[in-house]
TIVO-2410 file (N, C-alpha, C; in nm, 3 decimals):
# residues 150
REC num residu      c1      c2      c3 atome chaine
REC   1      M  -0.342  -0.373   2.407     N      A
REC   1      M  -0.465  -0.334   2.340    CA      A
REC   1      M  -0.577  -0.426   2.389     C      A
REC   2      E  -0.691  -0.365   2.419     N      A
REC   2      E  -0.807  -0.443   2.463    CA      A
REC   2      E  -0.847  -0.543   2.355     C      A
REC   3      E  -0.900  -0.656   2.399     N      A
REC   3      E  -0.936  -0.763   2.306    CA      A
REC   3      E  -1.043  -0.717   2.206     C      A
REC   4      A  -1.143  -0.643   2.252     N      A
REC   4      A  -1.249  -0.596   2.162    CA      A
REC   4      A  -1.193  -0.502   2.056     C      A
REC   5      K  -1.106  -0.410   2.096     N      A
REC   5      K  -1.046  -0.317   2.000    CA      A
REC   5      K  -0.955  -0.390   1.903     C      A
REC   6      K  -0.887  -0.493   1.953     N      A
REC   6      K  -0.802  -0.572   1.866    CA      A
REC   6      K  -0.885  -0.644   1.760     C      A
REC   7      E  -1.000  -0.698   1.799     N      A
REC   7      E  -1.088  -0.767   1.704    CA      A
REC   7      E  -1.144  -0.670   1.600     C      A
REC   8      I  -1.179  -0.550   1.644     N      A
REC   8      I  -1.228  -0.448   1.549    CA      A
REC   8      I  -1.118  -0.413   1.450     C      A
REC   9      L  -0.998  -0.391   1.501     N      A
REC   9      L  -0.884  -0.360   1.414    CA      A
REC   9      L  -0.859  -0.474   1.316     C      A
REC  10      K  -0.858  -0.596   1.366     N      A
REC  10      K  -0.834  -0.712   1.279    CA      A
REC  10      K  -0.941  -0.721   1.171     C      A
REC  11      T  -1.066  -0.698   1.206     N      A
REC  11      T  -1.176  -0.701   1.108    CA      A
REC  11      T  -1.158  -0.593   1.003     C      A
REC  12      D  -1.122  -0.472   1.047     N      A
REC  12      D  -1.099  -0.362   0.952    CA      A
REC  12      D  -0.982  -0.394   0.859     C      A
REC  13      I  -0.875  -0.448   0.915     N      A
REC  13      I  -0.759  -0.485   0.834    CA      A
REC  13      I  -0.797  -0.595   0.735     C      A
REC  14      D  -0.869  -0.697   0.780     N      A
REC  14      D  -0.911  -0.807   0.692    CA      A
REC  14      D  -0.995  -0.754   0.576     C      A
REC  15      G  -1.084  -0.659   0.604     N      A
REC  15      G  -1.166  -0.601   0.498    CA      A
REC  15      G  -1.082  -0.527   0.395     C      A
REC  16      Q  -0.982  -0.454   0.443     N      A
REC  16      Q  -0.895  -0.381   0.351    CA      A
REC  16      Q  -0.806  -0.476   0.272     C      A
REC  17      V  -0.762  -0.584   0.333     N      A
REC  17      V  -0.682  -0.684   0.263    CA      A
REC  17      V  -0.764  -0.746   0.148     C      A
REC  18      L  -0.892  -0.768   0.169     N      A
REC  18      L  -0.977  -0.819   0.061    CA      A
REC  18      L  -0.979  -0.721  -0.057     C      A
REC  19      E  -0.985  -0.592  -0.026     N      A
REC  19      E  -0.983  -0.490  -0.131    CA      A
REC  19      E  -0.847  -0.491  -0.203     C      A
REC  20      I  -0.741  -0.501  -0.128     N      A
REC  20      I  -0.607  -0.507  -0.188    CA      A
REC  20      I  -0.594  -0.630  -0.277     C      A
REC  21      D  -0.642  -0.744  -0.232     N      A
REC  21      D  -0.637  -0.866  -0.314    CA      A
REC  21      D  -0.718  -0.851  -0.442     C      A
REC  22      R  -0.831  -0.784  -0.434     N      A
REC  22      R  -0.913  -0.758  -0.553    CA      A
REC  22      R  -0.835  -0.674  -0.654     C      A
REC  23      I  -0.766  -0.572  -0.604     N      A
REC  23      I  -0.687  -0.486  -0.691    CA      A
REC  23      I  -0.571  -0.565  -0.752     C      A
REC  24      F  -0.506  -0.649  -0.674     N      A
REC  24      F  -0.399  -0.733  -0.729    CA      A
REC  24      F  -0.451  -0.818  -0.845     C      A
REC  25      S  -0.572  -0.869  -0.835     N      A
REC  25      S  -0.625  -0.952  -0.944    CA      A
REC  25      S  -0.645  -0.868  -1.070     C      A
REC  26      F  -0.691  -0.744  -1.057     N      A
REC  26      F  -0.704  -0.656  -1.172    CA      A
REC  26      F  -0.567  -0.623  -1.232     C      A
REC  27      I  -0.468  -0.603  -1.146     N      A
REC  27      I  -0.333  -0.572  -1.194    CA      A
REC  27      I  -0.279  -0.687  -1.278     C      A
REC  28      K  -0.294  -0.809  -1.228     N      A
REC  28      K  -0.243  -0.925  -1.303    CA      A
REC  28      K  -0.314  -0.940  -1.438     C      A
REC  29      E  -0.443  -0.911  -1.438     N      A
REC  29      E  -0.520  -0.918  -1.562    CA      A
REC  29      E  -0.471  -0.813  -1.662     C      A
REC  30      R  -0.451  -0.689  -1.615     N      A
REC  30      R  -0.407  -0.580  -1.703    CA      A
REC  30      R  -0.263  -0.599  -1.750     C      A
REC  31      A  -0.182  -0.668  -1.672     N      A
REC  31      A  -0.041  -0.686  -1.707    CA      A
REC  31      A  -0.021  -0.779  -1.825     C      A
REC  32      Q  -0.125  -0.850  -1.866     N      A
REC  32      Q  -0.114  -0.944  -1.977    CA      A
REC  32      Q  -0.097  -0.873  -2.112     C      A
REC  33      G  -0.152  -0.753  -2.124     N      A
REC  33      G  -0.150  -0.684  -2.252    CA      A
REC  33      G  -0.032  -0.590  -2.268     C      A
REC  34      H  -0.011  -0.544  -2.391     N      A
REC  34      H   0.102  -0.456  -2.420    CA      A
REC  34      H   0.063  -0.334  -2.503     C      A
REC  35      T  -0.067  -0.316  -2.526     N      A
REC  35      T  -0.109  -0.197  -2.600    CA      A
REC  35      T  -0.102  -0.076  -2.509     C      A
REC  36      K  -0.113   0.041  -2.568     N      A
REC  36      K  -0.113   0.165  -2.490    CA      A
REC  36      K  -0.226   0.164  -2.387     C      A
REC  37      I  -0.342   0.118  -2.428     N      A
REC  37      I  -0.457   0.113  -2.336    CA      A
REC  37      I  -0.430   0.013  -2.223     C      A
REC  38      D  -0.368  -0.100  -2.254     N      A
REC  38      D  -0.334  -0.198  -2.150    CA      A
REC  38      D  -0.239  -0.137  -2.048     C      A
REC  39      I  -0.139  -0.065  -2.094     N      A
REC  39      I  -0.040  -0.006  -2.005    CA      A
REC  39      I  -0.104   0.105  -1.921     C      A
REC  40      E  -0.192   0.182  -1.983     N      A
REC  40      E  -0.264   0.285  -1.908    CA      A
REC  40      E  -0.352   0.221  -1.800     C      A
REC  41      G  -0.419   0.111  -1.836     N      A
REC  41      G  -0.503   0.041  -1.738    CA      A
REC  41      G  -0.420  -0.017  -1.625     C      A
REC  42      L  -0.307  -0.077  -1.659     N      A
REC  42      L  -0.217  -0.131  -1.557    CA      A
REC  42      L  -0.170  -0.019  -1.465     C      A
REC  43      S  -0.134   0.093  -1.522     N      A
REC  43      S  -0.088   0.208  -1.443    CA      A
REC  43      S  -0.196   0.255  -1.347     C      A
REC  44      L  -0.317   0.263  -1.395     N      A
REC  44      L  -0.427   0.307  -1.309    CA      A
REC  44      L  -0.447   0.212  -1.191     C      A
REC  45      W  -0.439   0.080  -1.216     N      A
REC  45      W  -0.459  -0.016  -1.107    CA      A
REC  45      W  -0.340  -0.018  -1.012     C      A
REC  46      L  -0.219   0.011  -1.060     N      A
REC  46      L  -0.104   0.025  -0.970    CA      A
REC  46      L  -0.124   0.146  -0.880     C      A
REC  47      H  -0.179   0.252  -0.936     N      A
REC  47      H  -0.215   0.372  -0.858    CA      A
REC  47      H  -0.316   0.334  -0.750     C      A
REC  48      H  -0.420   0.262  -0.789     N      A
REC  48      H  -0.523   0.221  -0.693    CA      A
REC  48      H  -0.465   0.132  -0.583     C      A
REC  49      L  -0.368   0.049  -0.620     N      A
REC  49      L  -0.306  -0.039  -0.521    CA      A
REC  49      L  -0.240   0.043  -0.410     C      A
REC  50      Y  -0.163   0.143  -0.447     N      A
REC  50      Y  -0.100   0.224  -0.342    CA      A
REC  50      Y  -0.206   0.292  -0.257     C      A
REC  51      C  -0.310   0.344  -0.320     N      A
REC  51      C  -0.417   0.409  -0.243    CA      A
REC  51      C  -0.482   0.313  -0.144     C      A
REC  52      A  -0.499   0.187  -0.184     N      A
REC  52      A  -0.558   0.087  -0.095    CA      A
REC  52      A  -0.465   0.058   0.022     C      A
REC  53      F  -0.335   0.051  -0.003     N      A
REC  53      F  -0.240   0.033   0.108    CA      A
REC  53      F  -0.242   0.155   0.200     C      A
REC  54      E  -0.251   0.271   0.143     N      A
REC  54      E  -0.256   0.391   0.225    CA      A
REC  54      E  -0.382   0.390   0.314     C      A
REC  55      D  -0.493   0.344   0.260     N      A
REC  55      D  -0.614   0.330   0.342    CA      A
REC  55      D  -0.591   0.231   0.456     C      A
REC  56      L  -0.517   0.125   0.430     N      A
REC  56      L  -0.481   0.030   0.535    CA      A
REC  56      L  -0.399   0.099   0.644     C      A
REC  57      F  -0.305   0.181   0.603     N      A
REC  57      F  -0.221   0.253   0.700    CA      A
REC  57      F  -0.304   0.351   0.783     C      A
REC  58      K  -0.404   0.411   0.723     N      A
REC  58      K  -0.492   0.503   0.796    CA      A
REC  58      K  -0.570   0.427   0.904     C      A
REC  59      I  -0.610   0.304   0.872     N      A
REC  59      I  -0.680   0.220   0.970    CA      A
REC  59      I  -0.590   0.196   1.091     C      A
REC  60      V  -0.465   0.161   1.065     N      A
REC  60      V  -0.370   0.135   1.174    CA      A
REC  60      V  -0.343   0.263   1.253     C      A
REC  61      A  -0.317   0.373   1.183     N      A
REC  61      A  -0.288   0.499   1.250    CA      A
REC  61      A  -0.406   0.544   1.336     C      A
REC  62      A  -0.527   0.529   1.285     N      A
REC  62      A  -0.645   0.570   1.361    CA      A
REC  62      A  -0.663   0.485   1.486     C      A
REC  63      A  -0.626   0.358   1.480     N      A
REC  63      A  -0.643   0.269   1.595    CA      A
REC  63      A  -0.542   0.297   1.706     C      A
REC  64      F  -0.428   0.354   1.670     N      A
REC  64      F  -0.323   0.373   1.770    CA      A
REC  64      F  -0.287   0.519   1.792     C      A
REC  65      E  -0.244   0.585   1.688     N      A
REC  65      E  -0.197   0.722   1.703    CA      A
REC  65      E  -0.312   0.822   1.707     C      A
REC  66      N  -0.424   0.785   1.647     N      A
REC  66      N  -0.545   0.864   1.644    CA      A
REC  66      N  -0.528   1.000   1.578     C      A
REC  67      H  -0.422   1.016   1.498     N      A
REC  67      H  -0.404   1.142   1.427    CA      A
REC  67      H  -0.310   1.120   1.309     C      A
REC  68      V  -0.353   1.167   1.194     N      A
REC  68      V  -0.268   1.166   1.077    CA      A
REC  68      V  -0.272   1.307   1.020     C      A
REC  69      S  -0.158   1.375   1.025     N      A
REC  69      S  -0.155   1.512   0.975    CA      A
REC  69      S  -0.169   1.512   0.824     C      A
REC  70      D  -0.217   1.621   0.771     N      A
REC  70      D  -0.240   1.632   0.627    CA      A
REC  70      D  -0.159   1.747   0.570     C      A
REC  71      D  -0.028   1.743   0.589     N      A
REC  71      D   0.058   1.846   0.532    CA      A
REC  71      D   0.109   1.802   0.396     C      A
REC  72      G   0.200   1.873   0.338     N      A
REC  72      G   0.249   1.844   0.204    CA      A
REC  72      G   0.324   1.713   0.192     C      A
REC  73      R   0.374   1.659   0.303     N      A
REC  73      R   0.449   1.534   0.300    CA      A
REC  73      R   0.368   1.419   0.359     C      A
REC  74      Y   0.240   1.436   0.360     N      A
REC  74      Y   0.150   1.340   0.423    CA      A
REC  74      Y   0.174   1.196   0.377     C      A
REC  75      H   0.177   1.174   0.246     N      A
REC  75      H   0.186   1.038   0.192    CA      A
REC  75      H   0.317   0.970   0.230     C      A
REC  76      S   0.428   1.041   0.216     N      A
REC  76      S   0.557   0.980   0.250    CA      A
REC  76      S   0.571   0.962   0.401     C      A
REC  77      E   0.519   1.056   0.479     N      A
REC  77      E   0.528   1.046   0.625    CA      A
REC  77      E   0.443   0.931   0.679     C      A
REC  78      L   0.323   0.914   0.624     N      A
REC  78      L   0.237   0.803   0.668    CA      A
REC  78      L   0.304   0.670   0.638     C      A
REC  79      L   0.361   0.656   0.519     N      A
REC  79      L   0.431   0.533   0.483    CA      A
REC  79      L   0.549   0.508   0.576     C      A
REC  80      K   0.628   0.609   0.598     N      A
REC  80      K   0.745   0.595   0.686    CA      A
REC  80      K   0.701   0.560   0.829     C      A
REC  81      R   0.594   0.620   0.875     N      A
REC  81      R   0.546   0.592   1.011    CA      A
REC  81      R   0.512   0.446   1.031     C      A
REC  82      M   0.467   0.379   0.926     N      A
REC  82      M   0.430   0.238   0.938    CA      A
REC  82      M   0.551   0.148   0.963     C      A
REC  83      T   0.672   0.196   0.938     N      A
REC  83      T   0.793   0.117   0.965    CA      A
REC  83      T   0.839   0.131   1.109     C      A
REC  84      L   0.779   0.223   1.183     N      A
REC  84      L   0.824   0.254   1.318    CA      A
REC  84      L   0.747   0.175   1.423     C      A
REC  85      A   0.821   0.117   1.515     N      A
REC  85      A   0.760   0.061   1.635    CA      A
REC  85      A   0.750   0.176   1.734     C      A
REC  86      I   0.631   0.198   1.789     N      A
REC  86      I   0.611   0.307   1.883    CA      A
REC  86      I   0.600   0.245   2.021     C      A
REC  87      S   0.704   0.266   2.100     N      A
REC  87      S   0.715   0.203   2.232    CA      A
REC  87      S   0.590   0.228   2.316     C      A
REC  88      G   0.533   0.119   2.366     N      A
REC  88      G   0.416   0.127   2.451    CA      A
REC  88      G   0.286   0.150   2.375     C      A
REC  89      V   0.295   0.163   2.242     N      A
REC  89      V   0.175   0.190   2.162    CA      A
REC  89      V   0.148   0.076   2.064     C      A
REC  90      R   0.245   0.051   1.973     N      A
REC  90      R   0.225  -0.055   1.874    CA      A
REC  90      R   0.359  -0.096   1.814     C      A
REC  91      P   0.365  -0.218   1.760     N      A
REC  91      P   0.485  -0.261   1.686    CA      A
REC  91      P   0.486  -0.197   1.548     C      A
REC  92      A   0.596  -0.207   1.479     N      A
REC  92      A   0.602  -0.161   1.340    CA      A
REC  92      A   0.500  -0.241   1.258     C      A
REC  93      F   0.438  -0.176   1.164     N      A
REC  93      F   0.338  -0.243   1.081    CA      A
REC  93      F   0.402  -0.311   0.960     C      A
REC  94      I   0.506  -0.248   0.903     N      A
REC  94      I   0.574  -0.305   0.787    CA      A
REC  94      I   0.725  -0.299   0.806     C      A
REC  95      S   0.794  -0.386   0.734     N      A
REC  95      S   0.940  -0.388   0.737    CA      A
REC  95      S   0.995  -0.284   0.639     C      A
REC  96      H   1.125  -0.264   0.645     N      A
REC  96      H   1.189  -0.172   0.551    CA      A
REC  96      H   1.185  -0.227   0.408     C      A
REC  97      E   1.184  -0.358   0.394     N      A
REC  97      E   1.172  -0.418   0.260    CA      A
REC  97      E   1.037  -0.385   0.198     C      A
REC  98      I   0.930  -0.402   0.275     N      A
REC  98      I   0.796  -0.369   0.224    CA      A
REC  98      I   0.786  -0.218   0.202     C      A
REC  99      Y   0.847  -0.141   0.290     N      A
REC  99      Y   0.850   0.005   0.272    CA      A
REC  99      Y   0.909   0.040   0.135     C      A
REC 100      R   1.020  -0.021   0.100     N      A
REC 100      R   1.086   0.008  -0.028    CA      A
REC 100      R   0.993  -0.023  -0.145     C      A
REC 101      L   0.926  -0.137  -0.140     N      A
REC 101      L   0.835  -0.174  -0.248    CA      A
REC 101      L   0.718  -0.077  -0.257     C      A
REC 102      L   0.664  -0.041  -0.142     N      A
REC 102      L   0.552   0.053  -0.140    CA      A
REC 102      L   0.595   0.194  -0.179     C      A
REC 103      D   0.717   0.231  -0.145     N      A
REC 103      D   0.764   0.364  -0.182    CA      A
REC 103      D   0.775   0.378  -0.334     C      A
REC 104      T   0.810   0.269  -0.402     N      A
REC 104      T   0.810   0.270  -0.548    CA      A
REC 104      T   0.669   0.298  -0.599     C      A
REC 105      L   0.571   0.231  -0.541     N      A
REC 105      L   0.432   0.254  -0.581    CA      A
REC 105      L   0.387   0.396  -0.547     C      A
REC 106      R   0.427   0.446  -0.432     N      A
REC 106      R   0.390   0.582  -0.391    CA      A
REC 106      R   0.446   0.683  -0.490     C      A
REC 107      S   0.571   0.667  -0.526     N      A
REC 107      S   0.634   0.759  -0.622    CA      A
REC 107      S   0.565   0.751  -0.758     C      A
REC 108      F   0.533   0.630  -0.801     N      A
REC 108      F   0.463   0.612  -0.928    CA      A
REC 108      F   0.326   0.679  -0.923     C      A
REC 109      R   0.255   0.661  -0.814     N      A
REC 109      R   0.125   0.723  -0.795    CA      A
REC 109      R   0.134   0.874  -0.808     C      A
REC 110      H   0.237   0.930  -0.745     N      A
REC 110      H   0.257   1.075  -0.749    CA      A
REC 110      H   0.278   1.123  -0.893     C      A
REC 111      V   0.364   1.055  -0.967     N      A
REC 111      V   0.389   1.093  -1.106    CA      A
REC 111      V   0.261   1.080  -1.188     C      A
REC 112      L   0.189   0.971  -1.170     N      A
REC 112      L   0.067   0.948  -1.246    CA      A
REC 112      L  -0.037   1.056  -1.218     C      A
REC 113      R  -0.047   1.099  -1.094     N      A
REC 113      R  -0.148   1.200  -1.057    CA      A
REC 113      R  -0.110   1.341  -1.099     C      A
REC 114      H   0.019   1.370  -1.106     N      A
REC 114      H   0.060   1.509  -1.125    CA      A
REC 114      H   0.124   1.539  -1.260     C      A
REC 115      A   0.149   1.440  -1.341     N      A
REC 115      A   0.201   1.463  -1.476    CA      A
REC 115      A   0.086   1.438  -1.573     C      A
REC 116      Y   0.015   1.542  -1.606     N      A
REC 116      Y  -0.111   1.527  -1.678    CA      A
REC 116      Y  -0.094   1.491  -1.825     C      A
REC 117      V   0.013   1.536  -1.889     N      A
REC 117      V   0.030   1.508  -2.031    CA      A
REC 117      V   0.164   1.438  -2.051     C      A
REC 118      F   0.161   1.308  -2.072     N      A
REC 118      F   0.283   1.233  -2.099    CA      A
REC 118      F   0.246   1.096  -2.151     C      A
REC 119      D   0.340   1.034  -2.215     N      A
REC 119      D   0.321   0.896  -2.257    CA      A
REC 119      D   0.387   0.806  -2.155     C      A
REC 120      L   0.317   0.703  -2.116     N      A
REC 120      L   0.370   0.609  -2.020    CA      A
REC 120      L   0.477   0.522  -2.086     C      A
REC 121      D   0.588   0.509  -2.020     N      A
REC 121      D   0.696   0.422  -2.067    CA      A
REC 121      D   0.666   0.281  -2.015     C      A
REC 122      E   0.633   0.191  -2.106     N      A
REC 122      E   0.596   0.055  -2.066    CA      A
REC 122      E   0.704  -0.010  -1.980     C      A
REC 123      R   0.828   0.014  -2.014     N      A
REC 123      R   0.940  -0.046  -1.939    CA      A
REC 123      R   0.935  -0.002  -1.792     C      A
REC 124      K   0.909   0.126  -1.768     N      A
REC 124      K   0.903   0.177  -1.631    CA      A
REC 124      K   0.780   0.124  -1.558     C      A
REC 125      V   0.668   0.117  -1.629     N      A
REC 125      V   0.547   0.062  -1.569    CA      A
REC 125      V   0.569  -0.084  -1.530     C      A
REC 126      R   0.639  -0.159  -1.613     N      A
REC 126      R   0.667  -0.300  -1.584    CA      A
REC 126      R   0.757  -0.314  -1.461     C      A
REC 127      L   0.849  -0.221  -1.442     N      A
REC 127      L   0.933  -0.224  -1.321    CA      A
REC 127      L   0.849  -0.205  -1.196     C      A
REC 128      V   0.755  -0.114  -1.201     N      A
REC 128      V   0.664  -0.092  -1.087    CA      A
REC 128      V   0.578  -0.216  -1.067     C      A
REC 129      F   0.533  -0.276  -1.176     N      A
REC 129      F   0.456  -0.399  -1.168    CA      A
REC 129      F   0.537  -0.510  -1.100     C      A
REC 130      E   0.665  -0.521  -1.132     N      A
REC 130      E   0.752  -0.621  -1.068    CA      A
REC 130      E   0.756  -0.600  -0.917     C      A
REC 131      D   0.769  -0.476  -0.874     N      A
REC 131      D   0.768  -0.449  -0.730    CA      A
REC 131      D   0.633  -0.484  -0.668     C      A
REC 132      A   0.526  -0.455  -0.739     N      A
REC 132      A   0.393  -0.490  -0.689    CA      A
REC 132      A   0.378  -0.641  -0.676     C      A
REC 133      T   0.432  -0.715  -0.771     N      A
REC 133      T   0.428  -0.862  -0.767    CA      A
REC 133      T   0.505  -0.913  -0.645     C      A
REC 134      E   0.620  -0.854  -0.619     N      A
REC 134      E   0.699  -0.892  -0.501    CA      A
REC 134      E   0.624  -0.856  -0.373     C      A
REC 135      L   0.561  -0.743  -0.372     N      A
REC 135      L   0.482  -0.698  -0.257    CA      A
REC 135      L   0.368  -0.796  -0.228     C      A
REC 136      E   0.302  -0.842  -0.332     N      A
REC 136      E   0.191  -0.935  -0.313    CA      A
REC 136      E   0.235  -1.062  -0.242     C      A
REC 137      K   0.356  -1.108  -0.270     N      A
REC 137      K   0.407  -1.230  -0.209    CA      A
REC 137      K   0.436  -1.214  -0.060     C      A
REC 138      K   0.458  -1.092  -0.014     N      A
REC 138      K   0.513  -1.072   0.120    CA      A
REC 138      K   0.425  -0.996   0.218     C      A
REC 139      Y   0.332  -0.917   0.171     N      A
REC 139      Y   0.266  -0.824   0.263    CA      A
REC 139      Y   0.177  -0.891   0.367     C      A
REC 140      K   0.112  -1.001   0.333     N      A
REC 140      K   0.022  -1.065   0.430    CA      A
REC 140      K   0.099  -1.122   0.549     C      A
REC 141      N   0.219  -1.173   0.526     N      A
REC 141      N   0.300  -1.222   0.638    CA      A
REC 141      N   0.333  -1.108   0.735     C      A
REC 142      E   0.357  -0.991   0.681     N      A
REC 142      E   0.388  -0.875   0.766    CA      A
REC 142      E   0.267  -0.835   0.850     C      A
REC 143      I   0.151  -0.838   0.789     N      A
REC 143      I   0.029  -0.803   0.861    CA      A
REC 143      I   0.006  -0.904   0.973     C      A
REC 144      Q   0.024  -1.032   0.943     N      A
REC 144      Q   0.004  -1.135   1.045    CA      A
REC 144      Q   0.104  -1.119   1.159     C      A
REC 145      K   0.227  -1.090   1.126     N      A
REC 145      K   0.331  -1.067   1.228    CA      A
REC 145      K   0.290  -0.951   1.318     C      A
REC 146      F   0.241  -0.843   1.259     N      A
REC 146      F   0.195  -0.728   1.336    CA      A
REC 146      F   0.082  -0.768   1.431     C      A
REC 147      L  -0.017  -0.840   1.379     N      A
REC 147      L  -0.132  -0.878   1.463    CA      A
REC 147      L  -0.087  -0.973   1.574     C      A
REC 148      D   0.006  -1.061   1.545     N      A
REC 148      D   0.057  -1.155   1.648    CA      A
REC 148      D   0.127  -1.081   1.761     C      A
REC 149      Q   0.187  -0.968   1.730     N      A
REC 149      Q   0.263  -0.893   1.831    CA      A
REC 149      Q   0.175  -0.804   1.919     C      A
REC 150      L   0.049  -0.787   1.882     N      A
REC 150      L  -0.040  -0.701   1.962    CA      A
REC 150      L  -0.071  -0.764   2.096     C      A
***
């Protein structure tokens, strides 16, 4: 990859990481409460977290593959694509461990968006929160590893 394009990509990734970090701070704040409104707020920010990661993946896909299809499996396919090293194009962006954590968030996002009338189970929301907490500890190292391999 040309040095100028690499710097543009790194700048775009850094900007999105700042957004992800901002969302993580809201998640931690919302996780303190246990009322129905607190759990709804936490759920919304967990939803936003996955969307922010997906925006990060779009940045990577646009820089290398230059095409992201928009079919019915778009979200799961984009996430899965980030685990793949594409020979002669780019290294894998995330590990299978990060994939698993993000897939939990993706599934939660899907349920939250498409189940319009339901009560959130705090226990299940807390499980997703635990995965998000684990993700926060690990994702920046993966991004750095990716950038180092370019």
